[in-house]
N, C-alpha and C positions, 0 to 999 in steps of 0.2 A: 504494500500500500504506500503510494507516494514515492516509490523508489524507481531508479532507472532500471531498464530491462536486465542489464548485466548483473547488477547487484541483486535483483530479484531471483535470477537463476542461481547465483551463488548461495543465496539464503535457502533456495529450494533444495539444493544438494544436501545441506545440513539437515533440513527437516525430513527429507526422504531417508537419509541415513539413520536418523533416529527411529522412524516408523517402520522401515523395511530392512535395515541393515545395509552395510556397504557393498555387499555382493549382489544385491538385487539388480536385475537388468535395467530397470528404470533409473536407478542411481547411476549406473555406468553410463547410460545414454546422456543424462543431464550433465555428468562430469565431462563428457566429450564436448558438449556444447560450451560449457564454461571455459574449459581449456582452450578451445578454438576462439572464443570471444577475446580472451586475454592474449593469445599468442599469434593470431592471424588477423587478417583484415576482413574476414567473413562477417556477414550480417546475421542477425538472429533469424531472420526469415529464411535465409539459405540453409542455415544449420538445422532449423526445424524441418524443412523439406527433406534435407539429407537424412535426418533421423527417421522420418516417415518412410523413406525408401528402404532404409536398413531394417526397420521393424516390419514393414509390409502391413501397416495398420492404417485403415481408412480414416479412423477418427483423428489420428495424429496428422495425416495428410490434410484433412478438412480444416483442422485447427491451424495448421501452418498457412494454408491459403487465406483463411479469414484473418489471421494475425498479420500477414503481409499486406492485405488490402486495407485493414484498419490502420496500420502504421503509415502506409502511403497516403491515406486520405485523412489522417489526423483523427481517427476514432478514439473512443474511450476504451483503452486497453484493459483497465481494471474491470469494467463491466463485461467486456468481451471474455476475459478469462473466467469470470464468475459464471456467466451464462453458459459458456462451453463446458465448464465443470458440471453444472447442473444437467445439461443435456446428456453428457457422457454417463453420468451417474444413473439417469433415468433409463438410458439405453442398456446399461449393464444390468439393471434391475429387471427390465423386460426380458432380456436374454436369459437370465436365471430362471424367471417364471416359465418361459417357453421350454427351457431345458428340463425343468422339473416335470412339466406336463408330458413332454415327449418321452422322457425316461420311463414314466409310469406306463405310457402306452406301449413302449417297446417291451417292457416286462410282461404286459398282458399278451402281446403277440407271441412271445417266447413260451408262455404257459399254454396258450391255445395251440401252438405247434406241437407241444409235447403230449397234449391230451389224447389224441388218437392212439398213440402207442400205449399209454396208460390204460385206456379202455380195452384195447385188444389184449393186453397182458391180464387185466382183470377177468375178461371173458374166458381166457385160457385156464386161469387158475380156478375158476368157478365150475369148470367142467362142461361148458357149452360147446360141444363138438360140432353142432350144426353150423354155427357162425364162424368157427375157426378152422373148419376142415378145408383142405386145399382142392376143392372141386374147381372146375373150369369157371363156373359162374362166380364163385367166391374170389378167385384169383383176379378176374377181370374187375370185379367191384372194388377189391382192395387196391389195385393199380390205379383205377380212376379216382378213388378217394385220396390216395397219396398224392396224385397229380394235382387234385383240387386244393389240398392242404398246402402243397409246395407253392402253387400259384398265389394262393391267399397270403401265405407267409411273405413271399417276395413283394407282393403289392403292399402289404402292411408295412414292411421295412422301408419301402420306397416312400410311402406316405409320411412315415415318421422321421425320415431323413431330412430334417429342416436345417438349412443354413441361415444363420442370422447375420 
């Protein structure tokens, strides 16, 4: 608050080290930015864009673009950082909610995929020879049923494979 950008990044390194430790990837990235700011003639905008490329993170890339535009046009950097933090926090929260829901659905799919084998095993142990006998009709029905379950499993996995 009220500091120049270089000083703010220097302070951020100390804060990140306290909360995440000095081995955390984010700490290393911010240290690279601070060292480059003190030792080269690179701008913060260039360094943020470079960090976004190294990390392959769209949020960092978006922040770097907005930061560069705001600095060029004389925007309120304090408000920009605050709003960006809020947006990224909301996005992370939404991603976690989606992952929780998707994981639950994936577990249901796995259970449903195992159920036919459990039912067949139960029928065999209960002595029902009519349904478990290997007659031509039973074999065809079993193959069709396995194919249906395999297709349903593949479709279920595809549906729950959500990229956020």
